[in-house]
Structures are given as structure tokens and as C-alpha cells.
DOBA-160226 format. One record per residue (C-alpha): x, y, z; residue number from 1. Coordinates in nm, 3 decimals, always signed. Layout:
{rec {X,Y,Z},NUM};
...
end
This chain:
{rec {+0.988,-3.115,+1.059},1};
{rec {+1.055,-2.788,+0.987},2};
{rec {+0.879,-2.759,+0.676},3};
{rec {+0.527,-2.862,+0.888},4};
{rec {+0.690,-2.590,+1.161},5};
{rec {+0.731,-2.300,+0.883},6};
{rec {+0.375,-2.381,+0.754},7};
{rec {+0.237,-2.338,+1.146},8};
{rec {+0.446,-2.042,+1.159},9};
{rec {+0.246,-1.892,+0.860},10};
{rec {+0.499,-1.917,+0.611},11};
{rec {+0.460,-2.044,+0.236},12};
{rec {+0.785,-2.176,+0.132},13};
{rec {+0.835,-2.156,-0.215},14};
{rec {+0.588,-1.862,-0.377},15};
{rec {+0.662,-1.739,-0.673},16};
{rec {+0.839,-1.401,-0.730},17};
{rec {+0.499,-1.253,-0.881},18};
{rec {+0.332,-1.302,-0.545},19};
{rec {+0.316,-0.986,-0.335},20};
{rec {+0.118,-0.911,-0.039},21};
{rec {-0.194,-0.716,-0.012},22};
{rec {-0.202,-0.393,+0.171},23};
{rec {-0.493,-0.363,+0.435},24};
{rec {-0.511,-0.091,+0.670},25};
{rec {-0.632,-0.219,+0.974},26};
{rec {-0.645,-0.129,+1.406},27};
{rec {-0.528,-0.356,+1.630},28};
{rec {-0.838,-0.312,+1.948},29};
{rec {-0.732,-0.556,+2.216},30};
{rec {-0.506,-0.817,+2.314},31};
{rec {-0.641,-1.169,+2.540},32};
{rec {-0.437,-1.441,+2.675},33};
{rec {-0.493,-1.739,+2.820},34};
{rec {-0.302,-2.062,+2.974},35};
{rec {-0.517,-2.360,+2.901},36};
{rec {-0.446,-2.713,+3.115},37};
{rec {-0.337,-2.980,+2.811},38};
{rec {-0.488,-3.285,+2.869},39};
{rec {-0.288,-3.523,+2.635},40};
{rec {+0.025,-3.452,+2.814},41};
{rec {+0.176,-3.260,+3.118},42};
{rec {+0.208,-2.933,+3.076},43};
{rec {+0.038,-2.640,+2.892},44};
{rec {-0.078,-2.479,+2.656},45};
{rec {-0.055,-2.085,+2.586},46};
{rec {-0.267,-1.895,+2.392},47};
{rec {-0.316,-1.536,+2.241},48};
{rec {-0.574,-1.339,+2.079},49};
{rec {-0.528,-1.008,+1.905},50};
{rec {-0.829,-0.821,+1.750},51};
{rec {-0.801,-0.668,+1.406},52};
{rec {-1.020,-0.425,+1.295},53};
{rec {-0.988,-0.553,+0.908},54};
{rec {-0.782,-0.870,+0.824},55};
{rec {-0.433,-0.904,+0.737},56};
{rec {-0.107,-1.029,+0.607},57};
{rec {+0.052,-1.177,+0.909},58};
{rec {+0.373,-1.363,+1.001},59};
{rec {+0.510,-1.565,+1.276},60};
{rec {+0.891,-1.589,+1.396},61};
{rec {+1.072,-1.695,+1.628},62};
{rec {+1.448,-1.553,+1.751},63};
{rec {+1.657,-1.721,+2.025},64};
{rec {+1.904,-1.568,+2.302},65};
{rec {+1.647,-1.420,+2.440},66};
{rec {+1.345,-1.684,+2.353},67};
{rec {+1.119,-1.417,+2.151},68};
{rec {+0.793,-1.477,+1.952},69};
{rec {+0.750,-1.192,+1.660},70};
{rec {+0.447,-1.133,+1.499},71};
{rec {+0.490,-0.893,+1.180},72};
{rec {+0.126,-0.744,+1.040},73};
{rec {+0.091,-0.504,+0.742},74};
{rec {-0.078,-0.212,+0.757},75};
{rec {-0.153,-0.220,+1.092},76};
{rec {-0.210,+0.103,+1.324},77};
{rec {-0.076,+0.040,+1.644},78};
{rec {-0.238,+0.386,+1.790},79};
{rec {-0.516,+0.335,+2.090},80};
{rec {-0.308,-0.012,+2.132},81};
{rec {-0.273,-0.077,+2.539},82};
{rec {-0.223,-0.451,+2.548},83};
{rec {-0.278,-0.581,+2.890},84};
{rec {-0.001,-0.841,+3.117},85};
{rec {+0.013,-1.148,+2.901},86};
{rec {+0.059,-1.456,+3.195},87};
{rec {+0.363,-1.626,+2.986},88};
{rec {+0.523,-1.319,+2.830},89};
{rec {+0.775,-1.152,+3.025},90};
{rec {+0.814,-0.823,+2.820},91};
{rec {+0.617,-0.702,+2.519},92};
{rec {+0.669,-0.384,+2.281},93};
{rec {+0.560,-0.317,+1.932},94};
{rec {+0.659,-0.083,+1.665},95};
{rec {+0.579,+0.067,+1.307},96};
{rec {+0.872,-0.062,+1.068},97};
{rec {+0.914,+0.125,+0.781},98};
{rec {+0.798,-0.046,+0.509},99};
{rec {+0.417,-0.001,+0.655},100};
{rec {+0.431,-0.401,+0.842},101};
{rec {+0.376,-0.300,+1.214},102};
{rec {+0.568,-0.517,+1.519},103};
{rec {+0.428,-0.732,+1.869},104};
{rec {+0.775,-0.869,+2.015},105};
{rec {+0.649,-1.097,+2.322},106};
{rec {+0.957,-1.220,+2.533},107};
{rec {+0.860,-1.544,+2.630},108};
{rec {+0.912,-1.669,+2.999},109};
{rec {+1.036,-2.057,+2.872},110};
{rec {+1.015,-2.254,+2.543},111};
{rec {+0.709,-2.249,+2.347},112};
{rec {+0.653,-2.353,+1.986},113};
{rec {+0.338,-2.303,+1.835},114};
{rec {+0.116,-2.585,+1.756},115};
{rec {-0.170,-2.367,+1.617},116};
{rec {-0.160,-1.980,+1.371},117};
{rec {-0.498,-1.859,+1.223},118};
{rec {-0.711,-1.553,+1.122},119};
{rec {-1.013,-1.538,+1.188},120};
{rec {-1.302,-1.312,+0.999},121};
{rec {-1.635,-1.208,+1.073},122};
{rec {-1.787,-1.275,+0.743},123};
{rec {-2.067,-0.961,+0.831},124};
{rec {-1.822,-0.694,+0.974},125};
{rec {-1.522,-0.820,+0.790},126};
{rec {-1.309,-0.734,+1.112},127};
{rec {-1.032,-1.055,+1.246},128};
{rec {-0.883,-1.238,+1.534},129};
{rec {-0.556,-1.341,+1.462},130};
{rec {-0.522,-1.663,+1.774},131};
{rec {-0.156,-1.843,+1.832},132};
{rec {-0.150,-2.126,+2.051},133};
{rec {+0.193,-2.245,+2.132},134};
{rec {+0.281,-2.592,+2.395},135};
{rec {+0.588,-2.603,+2.629},136};
{rec {+0.911,-2.756,+2.422},137};
{rec {+1.258,-2.833,+2.586},138};
{rec {+1.502,-2.542,+2.571},139};
{rec {+1.739,-2.747,+2.272},140};
{rec {+1.413,-2.818,+2.108},141};
{rec {+1.299,-2.453,+2.082},142};
{rec {+1.651,-2.333,+1.974},143};
{rec {+1.716,-2.576,+1.738},144};
{rec {+1.361,-2.464,+1.565},145};
{rec {+1.415,-2.128,+1.567},146};
{rec {+1.768,-2.145,+1.439},147};
{rec {+1.599,-2.353,+1.190},148};
{rec {+1.315,-2.149,+1.070},149};
{rec {+1.508,-1.858,+1.014},150};
{rec {+1.763,-2.012,+0.801},151};
{rec {+1.432,-2.123,+0.601},152};
{rec {+1.279,-1.782,+0.618},153};
{rec {+1.605,-1.658,+0.483},154};
{rec {+1.677,-1.874,+0.200},155};
{rec {+1.271,-1.895,+0.069},156};
{rec {+1.113,-1.604,-0.146},157};
{rec {+0.850,-1.631,+0.095},158};
{rec {+0.488,-1.412,+0.022},159};
{rec {+0.302,-1.324,+0.329},160};
{rec {-0.093,-1.364,+0.216},161};
{rec {-0.421,-1.282,+0.345},162};
{rec {-0.605,-1.581,+0.434},163};
{rec {-0.883,-1.672,+0.176},164};
{rec {-1.226,-1.578,+0.293},165};
{rec {-1.517,-1.798,+0.067},166};
{rec {-1.715,-1.539,-0.177},167};
{rec {-2.076,-1.526,-0.185},168};
{rec {-2.177,-1.796,-0.522},169};
{rec {-2.302,-1.585,-0.805},170};
{rec {-2.575,-1.615,-0.895},171};
{rec {-2.655,-1.850,-1.205},172};
{rec {-2.551,-1.711,-1.553},173};
{rec {-2.831,-1.777,-1.826},174};
{rec {-2.669,-1.822,-2.206},175};
{rec {-2.899,-1.483,-2.336},176};
{rec {-2.719,-1.287,-2.053},177};
{rec {-2.443,-1.046,-2.183},178};
{rec {-2.104,-1.169,-2.047},179};
{rec {-2.019,-0.956,-1.714},180};
{rec {-1.759,-0.652,-1.851},181};
{rec {-1.480,-0.597,-1.603},182};
{rec {-1.444,-0.243,-1.507},183};
{rec {-1.091,-0.087,-1.562},184};
{rec {-0.937,-0.004,-1.224},185};
{rec {-0.771,+0.306,-1.180},186};
{rec {-0.499,+0.316,-0.785},187};
{rec {-0.485,+0.640,-0.621},188};
{rec {-0.168,+0.733,-0.482},189};
{rec {-0.188,+0.984,-0.170},190};
{rec {+0.215,+1.074,-0.189},191};
{rec {+0.360,+1.068,+0.159},192};
{rec {+0.281,+0.942,+0.492},193};
{rec {+0.367,+0.836,+0.782},194};
{rec {+0.710,+0.887,+0.899},195};
{rec {+0.726,+1.126,+0.564},196};
{rec {+0.436,+1.424,+0.599},197};
{rec {+0.543,+1.564,+0.310},198};
{rec {+0.531,+1.948,+0.250},199};
{rec {+0.373,+2.149,+0.557},200};
{rec {+0.229,+2.499,+0.596},201};
{rec {+0.021,+2.682,+0.871},202};
{rec {-0.062,+2.345,+1.008},203};
{rec {-0.111,+2.220,+0.703},204};
{rec {+0.073,+1.866,+0.619},205};
{rec {+0.091,+1.715,+0.247},206};
{rec {+0.040,+1.354,+0.348},207};
{rec {-0.357,+1.442,+0.559},208};
{rec {-0.440,+1.689,+0.269},209};
{rec {-0.381,+1.450,-0.052},210};
{rec {-0.522,+1.154,+0.163},211};
{rec {-0.827,+1.327,+0.251},212};
{rec {-0.844,+1.452,-0.138},213};
{rec {-0.804,+1.088,-0.283},214};
{rec {-1.066,+0.992,-0.076},215};
{rec {-1.313,+1.218,-0.217},216};
{rec {-1.211,+1.142,-0.579},217};
{rec {-1.240,+0.813,-0.489},218};
{rec {-1.591,+0.859,-0.366},219};
{rec {-1.663,+1.053,-0.675},220};
{rec {-1.511,+0.776,-0.903},221};
{rec {-1.761,+0.495,-0.726},222};
{rec {-2.032,+0.729,-0.776},223};
{rec {-1.971,+0.741,-1.118},224};
{rec {-1.927,+0.353,-1.187},225};
{rec {-1.673,+0.383,-1.482},226};
{rec {-1.413,+0.255,-1.261},227};
{rec {-1.346,+0.012,-1.013},228};
{rec {-1.120,+0.270,-0.757},229};
{rec {-0.813,+0.133,-0.519},230};
{rec {-0.535,+0.324,-0.263},231};
{rec {-0.220,+0.255,-0.205},232};
{rec {-0.301,+0.362,+0.156},233};
{rec {-0.584,+0.427,+0.329},234};
{rec {-0.403,+0.598,+0.641},235};
{rec {-0.134,+0.801,+0.789},236};
{rec {+0.122,+0.521,+0.715},237};
{rec {+0.472,+0.507,+0.511},238};
{rec {+0.484,+0.335,+0.195},239};
{rec {+0.786,+0.308,+0.012},240};
{rec {+0.810,+0.426,-0.387},241};
{rec {+0.856,+0.075,-0.495},242};
{rec {+0.552,-0.055,-0.251},243};
{rec {+0.307,+0.189,-0.432},244};
{rec {+0.413,+0.043,-0.775},245};
{rec {+0.368,-0.344,-0.646},246};
{rec {+0.046,-0.262,-0.483},247};
{rec {-0.103,-0.109,-0.829},248};
{rec {+0.072,-0.449,-0.989},249};
{rec {-0.091,-0.688,-0.725},250};
{rec {-0.464,-0.487,-0.750},251};
{rec {-0.449,-0.547,-1.131},252};
{rec {-0.427,-0.180,-1.201},253};
{rec {-0.496,-0.012,-1.552},254};
{rec {-0.366,+0.303,-1.424},255};
{rec {-0.225,+0.514,-1.144},256};
{rec {-0.282,+0.860,-1.055},257};
{rec {-0.041,+0.996,-0.782},258};
{rec {-0.204,+1.267,-0.613},259};
{rec {+0.061,+1.548,-0.437},260};
{rec {+0.062,+1.928,-0.311},261};
{rec {+0.425,+2.045,-0.260},262};
{rec {+0.618,+2.302,-0.180},263};
{rec {+0.858,+2.472,-0.375},264};
{rec {+1.127,+2.743,-0.352},265};
{rec {+0.910,+3.132,-0.329},266};
{rec {+0.785,+3.227,-0.638},267};
{rec {+0.878,+2.905,-0.824},268};
{rec {+0.520,+2.721,-0.922},269};
{rec {+0.184,+2.793,-0.873},270};
{rec {-0.143,+2.608,-1.004},271};
{rec {-0.214,+2.255,-1.074},272};
{rec {+0.055,+2.048,-1.330},273};
{rec {-0.022,+1.675,-1.438},274};
{rec {+0.393,+1.484,-1.452},275};
{rec {+0.461,+1.218,-1.685},276};
{rec {+0.791,+0.975,-1.641},277};
{rec {+1.104,+1.109,-1.838},278};
{rec {+1.455,+1.042,-1.707},279};
{rec {+1.503,+1.388,-1.787},280};
{rec {+1.307,+1.644,-1.590},281};
{rec {+1.097,+1.913,-1.837},282};
{rec {+1.236,+2.204,-1.580},283};
{rec {+1.442,+2.274,-1.271},284};
{rec {+1.111,+2.236,-1.041},285};
{rec {+1.015,+1.877,-1.168},286};
{rec {+1.414,+1.772,-1.116},287};
{rec {+1.357,+1.920,-0.755},288};
{rec {+1.020,+1.729,-0.715},289};
{rec {+1.110,+1.400,-0.851},290};
{rec {+1.459,+1.448,-0.641},291};
{rec {+1.250,+1.498,-0.303},292};
{rec {+1.036,+1.200,-0.364},293};
{rec {+1.332,+0.976,-0.415},294};
{rec {+1.470,+1.109,-0.081},295};
{rec {+1.193,+1.016,+0.166},296};
{rec {+1.236,+0.708,+0.070},297};
{rec {+1.588,+0.697,+0.086},298};
{rec {+1.514,+0.848,+0.483},299};
{rec {+1.340,+0.530,+0.561},300};
{rec {+1.624,+0.331,+0.480},301};
{rec {+1.472,+0.224,+0.096},302};
{rec {+1.764,+0.212,-0.154},303};
{rec {+1.609,+0.318,-0.465},304};
{rec {+1.962,+0.331,-0.634},305};
{rec {+1.983,-0.009,-0.657},306};
{rec {+1.705,-0.029,-0.911},307};
{rec {+1.837,+0.245,-1.158},308};
{rec {+1.977,+0.004,-1.427},309};
{rec {+1.709,-0.274,-1.379},310};
{rec {+1.440,+0.041,-1.422},311};
{rec {+1.675,+0.166,-1.762},312};
{rec {+1.616,-0.123,-1.926},313};
{rec {+1.221,-0.203,-1.854},314};
{rec {+1.176,+0.200,-1.994},315};
{rec {+1.354,+0.069,-2.316},316};
{rec {+1.120,-0.226,-2.384},317};
{rec {+0.813,-0.281,-2.604},318};
{rec {+0.572,-0.266,-2.322},319};
{rec {+0.688,+0.110,-2.258},320};
{rec {+0.643,+0.189,-2.621},321};
{rec {+0.303,+0.130,-2.572},322};
{rec {+0.239,+0.264,-2.285},323};
{rec {+0.406,+0.646,-2.280},324};
{rec {+0.170,+0.751,-2.539},325};
{rec {-0.120,+0.665,-2.276},326};
{rec {+0.038,+0.833,-1.966},327};
{rec {+0.101,+1.182,-2.189},328};
{rec {-0.308,+1.152,-2.312},329};
{rec {-0.394,+1.090,-2.003},330};
{rec {-0.170,+1.371,-1.831},331};
{rec {-0.338,+1.590,-2.155},332};
{rec {-0.697,+1.476,-2.082},333};
{rec {-0.683,+1.584,-1.693},334};
{rec {-0.513,+1.881,-1.767},335};
{rec {-0.783,+1.986,-2.040},336};
{rec {-1.063,+1.947,-1.763},337};
{rec {-0.879,+2.119,-1.520},338};
{rec {-0.852,+2.393,-1.782},339};
{rec {-1.203,+2.405,-1.898},340};
{rec {-1.333,+2.396,-1.518},341};
{rec {-1.188,+2.730,-1.491},342};
{rec {-0.959,+2.575,-1.200},343};
{rec {-0.623,+2.739,-1.165},344};
{rec {-0.339,+2.556,-1.423},345};
{rec {+0.018,+2.575,-1.378},346};
{rec {+0.228,+2.785,-1.706},347};
{rec {+0.307,+2.481,-1.806},348};
{rec {+0.078,+2.236,-1.668},349};
{rec {+0.206,+1.921,-1.855},350};
{rec {+0.586,+1.874,-1.703},351};
{rec {+0.796,+1.546,-1.711},352};
{rec {+1.027,+1.403,-1.471},353};
{rec {+1.210,+1.089,-1.324},354};
{rec {+0.939,+1.059,-1.098},355};
{rec {+0.989,+0.654,-0.940},356};
{rec {+0.656,+0.621,-0.890},357};
{rec {+0.554,+0.674,-1.271},358};
{rec {+0.844,+0.391,-1.378},359};
{rec {+0.569,+0.101,-1.431},360};
{rec {+0.639,+0.010,-1.784},361};
{rec {+0.302,-0.123,-1.809},362};
{rec {+0.061,+0.086,-1.603},363};
{rec {-0.055,+0.428,-1.794},364};
{rec {+0.067,+0.650,-1.496},365};
{rec {+0.094,+1.017,-1.388},366};
{rec {+0.155,+1.259,-1.130},367};
{rec {-0.095,+1.511,-1.019},368};
{rec {+0.021,+1.838,-0.860},369};
{rec {-0.281,+2.005,-0.718},370};
{rec {-0.164,+2.244,-0.627},371};
{rec {+0.158,+2.413,-0.425},372};
{rec {+0.137,+2.476,-0.057},373};
{rec {+0.434,+2.700,-0.125},374};
{rec {+0.188,+2.939,-0.291},375};
{rec {-0.066,+3.114,-0.009},376};
{rec {-0.354,+3.132,-0.301},377};
{rec {-0.305,+2.757,-0.367},378};
{rec {-0.296,+2.686,-0.001},379};
{rec {-0.640,+2.820,+0.015},380};
{rec {-0.804,+2.655,-0.237},381};
{rec {-0.645,+2.313,-0.138},382};
{rec {-0.849,+2.358,+0.220},383};
{rec {-1.150,+2.471,+0.100},384};
{rec {-1.391,+2.213,+0.076},385};
{rec {-1.554,+2.384,-0.226},386};
{rec {-1.223,+2.332,-0.447},387};
{rec {-1.189,+2.001,-0.296},388};
{rec {-1.545,+1.872,-0.475},389};
{rec {-1.540,+2.099,-0.739},390};
{rec {-1.153,+1.930,-0.809},391};
{rec {-1.270,+1.598,-0.781},392};
{rec {-1.556,+1.565,-0.979},393};
{rec {-1.362,+1.761,-1.246},394};
{rec {-1.085,+1.508,-1.220},395};
{rec {-1.353,+1.147,-1.219},396};
{rec {-1.464,+1.360,-1.560},397};
{rec {-1.162,+1.371,-1.746},398};
{rec {-1.066,+1.042,-1.650},399};
{rec {-1.333,+0.924,-1.766},400};
{rec {-1.290,+1.089,-2.077},401};
{rec {-0.932,+0.965,-2.164},402};
{rec {-1.088,+0.595,-2.128},403};
{rec {-1.366,+0.636,-2.346},404};
{rec {-1.069,+0.793,-2.573},405};
{rec {-0.775,+0.529,-2.497},406};
{rec {-1.088,+0.263,-2.565},407};
{rec {-1.077,+0.341,-2.912},408};
{rec {-0.708,+0.423,-2.950},409};
{rec {-0.670,+0.072,-2.829},410};
{rec {-0.947,-0.078,-3.092},411};
{rec {-0.769,+0.116,-3.369},412};
{rec {-0.422,-0.064,-3.255},413};
{rec {-0.553,-0.418,-3.259},414};
{rec {-0.691,-0.395,-3.575},415};
end
């Protein structure tokens, strides 16, 4: 019975450790509630529907003493959301969790258990509704179910996934048709976000600047058609460094490009720099930046120190021996492209450091400092739409050139 209840609560039991939630950023728009007559027995059904701009992973939990229903949603933004009164709810509140999830807590006016939860998706617009239906039970039944469900959640390796959406049927393929070619996927990673705004100068926030640039670069890559593109965040939300790596793996990314525009002590740096991973920083500024990025996770309550031994072992693996030179070649291709376009480069444009976001051993990864907000000249470029458009075009072309060379090198290794 408890297993059935857990399924109604939206929990998948026994999921493999590799199953990860897929992040989808959405906005909550409206909430509606209903009290329905119950035909099969005395009492009532209560219902709640939450409207969202897109489908998201979600989970429902029950808590006792006091009785609460907790709805967690991945990547939902509550901005502008003003829920009205719900007849069977004594109180409600919402907030953002540090890992990018959003939470809605409903204080129940009585003991209710879910009889149905579902997420309905509009195939035309992609908008979604999460609908809950609950039935009254005895206080003892509620307490038992809430306690048992929490114990199962604590013990299980649960994954909270998007509901399946039927894809349109693929056109019939003839034997004479060429086999479909999978385009490589680049994961763009706009740094910072949410509680971590990054560097700030003259009213400009790094988190906003790099998100806007990532969207511009994505549009450029989409127009060229050589890559598929995904992003670790689409809004001003906090995403932990570990979660950025997981997002790249879940999406099946072939490379990761993390975008930043940090600030350093005056006089230390200006111009574009591309960083690759190394346990020892190439200079003081690389060490400073790597530590600054890791501290953002620590401030959000994400302890990265527990990963040190595991990551050290991964970096010594055979996989890393193949990935490291590919990442270095990617960094050099990007720097060559920026230099050939006449855009400003740092005096040491390729550097290395212990950046957590670059620690995926199987994905060539680089971190680009587009410029430094602590440099007035760089800041003027970073906020200039013409410079942004040129830099996006330059990076997109450099990524394509690296892809061609990388395919040639991979083919040689297979011989």
C-alpha cells in the first residue's frame, strides 16, 4: 500500500544512480482550488491546479505535526506569482531552494491523502498544469502514511523526472536514405545566478551579463546548424557547480563551455582568457578565480570538499587521458579565433586552474573569461552590443573549427 502511495506522490522507487532530473526553467502563473462532492463515500475530494509556463520535474511530500503538503518543482520561478486563498488550506508559503528547486508548502486544515497527481502538458504551447486531488482520511491514517512515505524517501535512490510526452512520429525512412547524423551537443554554462550574482560593477551584474551572452551565442550556433545547444540555466537562478556538470551529462553533452566575466584586484587582468582544468593553477589570478567560484557553492550550503578524493581518482583515469588534450585543443582554438578577429586577449590567454565546473572527465570543458569587469576597458566591451555580437560569432566559428579538427584526430586514434 505504501509503495502505491509513493507512486501517487510522484516518486520513482529503485531508480538507478545515473538517472538525473532534467532542468527546465518555468514560471508559475496561476493557482486554482476546488472542493468536490464525493460520490462513492461520505466526505469530499479537494483539488489544486498549478499553472506553469513549461513542464518541470516535481515531487509531492506529506509532513505531519502540523499536517502539510509540500510541492517541490525543479527550476520554477515564483516571481510575479500571487496565489489566491484555497478553501482547505490554512496557510501557504513559497520559496526558492539553493539547488534551483522551488517549494510550495500548504498547511492542511485536515488530514488528506493524495488519490491522484498528474502533470498535463499542452502539446501546442508546452505549458503545463500540475493537478492534485486529495481525499479525507482519519488522523491516524494520515500520520502513518506521512511517516512511512518520509522513511521510504530517505532510504530510496529516487529520481524525479519529467512525464513522458509523445513525440511526433518520425517520417518513414527508405533504405536509400542516408543514415541520420547526430549533431554534437555543446552545453553553454552561464556562470553564477540567483543568490550568487558574480562580479558587480557600475550596476552591471556578471550573472546577467553572461546569461545574455549565452543566449546570443546559442542563437549564433543554432543559425549555423553544426551544433545542438543546451544551457545549464535559462534564468537568474542558482545552479551548483556539481549540478552544472550533472546537467551536461544528462543532456549527453559533447563539450561544455562555461562563460564568465569576473573581477580581479585592479591591474591584475584584462582581455579574454580561456581556462582548462589543472590541479595546480597556472598563476595567481587563476587560483583566485577557482577559489572564488568554489566559495559560491559553499555560501549556498553545497559542500564541495567531500568530492576531493573521488575527483582526484577520476582525473587519473584513462578517460581523462583522452579528454585533457581535447580540452586544451578547444581552448587554443577559441583563443586563436579571438586573436585573429582582432579582439583583445589577455597577455596569457590560455591558462589552467582547479575549477570545479571543468571536472567532467569524459567531456572536454573550458571556462572562458570573456573579459574582466574590473577593467574599465573590458567592461565597456562587455556591455557593447556590437562587441557581444562579434564575440559570439567568433566563438561559434572557433567551436566549429575545433569540431572539424577533433573529428580528424578522433579518426586517427581509431586507426
